[in-house]
C-alpha positions in Angstrom: -17.3 16.1 -5.1 -20.2 13.7 -5.3 -18.3 11.6 -7.8 -15.2 11.4 -5.6 -17.4 10.3 -2.6 -19.1 7.7 -4.7 -15.8 6.4 -6.0 -14.4 6.3 -2.5 -17.5 4.3 -1.3 -17.2 1.8 -4.2 -13.5 1.4 -3.6 -14.1 0.6 0.1 -12.4 3.7 1.3 -15.6 5.1 3.0 -18.5 3.4 4.6 -22.0 4.3 3.6 -22.4 6.3 6.8 -19.1 8.2 6.2 -20.0 8.9 2.6 -23.4 10.3 3.6 -21.8 12.4 6.4 -19.2 13.8 4.0 -21.9 14.5 1.4 -23.8 16.5 3.9 -20.6 18.3 5.0 -19.7 19.2 1.4 -23.3 20.0 0.5 -23.3 22.7 3.1 -20.0 24.2 1.9 -19.8 24.4 -1.9 -16.6 26.4 -1.8 -14.8 23.8 0.2 -16.3 21.1 -2.1 -14.8 22.8 -5.1 -11.4 23.3 -3.5 -11.2 19.7 -2.3 -12.3 18.4 -5.7 -9.6 20.5 -7.4 -7.1 19.0 -4.9 -8.3 15.5 -5.6 -7.7 16.1 -9.3 -4.2 17.4 -8.7 -3.4 14.2 -6.6 -5.0 11.9 -9.2 -2.9 13.5 -12.0 0.2 13.3 -9.8 -0.3 9.6 -9.2 -1.1 9.0 -12.9 2.1 10.8 -13.9 4.2 8.8 -11.4 2.9 5.4 -12.2 2.4 5.9 -15.9 6.0 7.1 -16.1 7.2 4.0 -14.2 5.1 1.7 -16.4 6.8 3.2 -19.4 10.3 2.9 -17.9 10.9 6.4 -16.7 12.3 6.7 -13.1 10.5 8.7 -10.5 11.4 12.4 -10.8 12.5 14.4 -7.7 9.6 16.9 -8.3 7.1 14.1 -8.3 8.5 12.5 -5.1 8.4 15.9 -3.4 4.8 16.5 -4.5 3.8 13.0 -3.3 5.4 13.6 0.1 3.7 17.0 0.4 0.3 15.3 -0.4 1.1 12.7 2.3 1.9 15.4 4.8 -1.5 16.9 4.3 -3.2 13.7 5.3 -2.6 13.1 9.0 -3.1 9.5 10.1 -2.7 7.2 13.0 -1.9 3.5 13.4 -4.5 1.1 14.8 -4.5 -2.6 15.7 -7.6 -4.5 14.5 -8.8 -8.0 14.8 -9.2 -9.6 11.3 -10.2 -13.2 10.8 -9.0 -14.2 14.2 -5.6 -12.5 14.0 -4.4 -9.0 14.8 -3.2 -6.7 12.1 -2.1 -3.1 12.0 -3.8 -0.5 9.8 -3.5 3.2 9.2 -6.5 5.4 9.5 -7.0 9.0 8.5 -7.2 11.5 11.4 -8.8 14.1 9.2 -12.2 14.9 7.9 -13.2 15.3 4.3 -10.9 14.8 1.3 -7.8 13.9 3.4 -9.8 11.0 4.8 -10.3 9.7 1.2 -6.8 10.5 -0.1 -4.8 9.0 2.8 -5.4 5.3 1.9 -4.8 6.1 -1.8 -1.5 8.0 -1.1 -0.4 5.4 1.5 -0.9 2.6 -0.9 1.0 4.6 -3.6 3.9 5.2 -1.3 4.0 1.5 -0.3 3.9 0.4 -3.9 6.8 2.8 -4.8 8.9 1.3 -2.0 8.0 -2.3 -2.8 9.4 -5.0 -5.0 6.2 -4.9 -7.0 7.1 -1.5 -8.5 8.7 -3.1 -11.5 5.4 -4.9 -12.3 3.4 -1.6 -12.8 2.0 -1.8 -16.3 -0.2 0.4 -18.5 -3.2 -1.3 -20.2 -2.4 -2.2 -23.8 -5.8 -1.1 -25.0 -5.8 2.0 -27.1 -9.0 3.1 -25.4 -7.9 2.6 -21.8 -5.4 4.5 -19.7 -5.6 2.2 -16.6 -2.6 1.1 -14.7 -2.2 -2.2 -12.9 0.3 -4.3 -11.1 1.1 -7.4 -13.2 0.9 -10.3 -10.7 0.9 -13.0 -13.5 3.4 -15.8 -13.2 5.4 -14.9 -16.3 4.8 -11.1 -16.1 3.1 -11.0 -19.4 -0.3 -9.5 -18.6 -1.2 -6.8 -21.1 -4.7 -5.6 -20.1 -6.1 -4.1 -17.0 -9.1 -6.5 -17.2 -9.2 -9.4 -19.5 -13.0 -9.4 -19.4 -13.2 -5.8 -20.6 -10.1 -4.5 -22.4 -8.6 -7.8 -23.2 -11.6 -9.3 -24.9 -12.3 -6.1 -26.7 -8.8 -6.0 -28.2 -8.8 -9.7 -29.1 -12.2 -9.3 -30.8 -10.9 -6.3 -32.7 -7.8 -8.2 -33.9 -10.0 -11.1 -34.9 -12.3 -8.9 -36.8 -9.4 -7.2 -38.7 -7.9 -10.6 -39.6 -11.2 -12.0 -40.8 -11.9 -8.8 -42.8 -8.6 -9.1 -44.6 -9.1 -12.8 -45.4 
């Protein structure tokens, strides 16, 4: 569960204080930590199946939609109004402790993406060594890699090496 908490902190889903509080919570309850980790993996695999399928032209399956809605139902939340950069904006917050607190923003963003015009821009990284998914926001919708500085450069360098080796 430590890896999930670290990822959530790095992704901005948890503050340092919340991360430390949840680490203490899970440290005192290994059985709960194992169960929540297993649940996080199920949700991760569900989201990967949903968006990988969409990136490859497969429509969302009824079973996947049902599983996504079930996962959302397990993460109670409430709407807040916050001041941001001098303006007011609404934001959803998790009303739960532990894993639901981490999963709610991920599942909410997934649900919003599924219902948005950006759904058709979901792509899978073209690198043979990467399984990342991304939303292609490029002007001509031709982005091929999740990150040009990592996968893109690596693939271009590999193609260059192969061309120069053949020459």
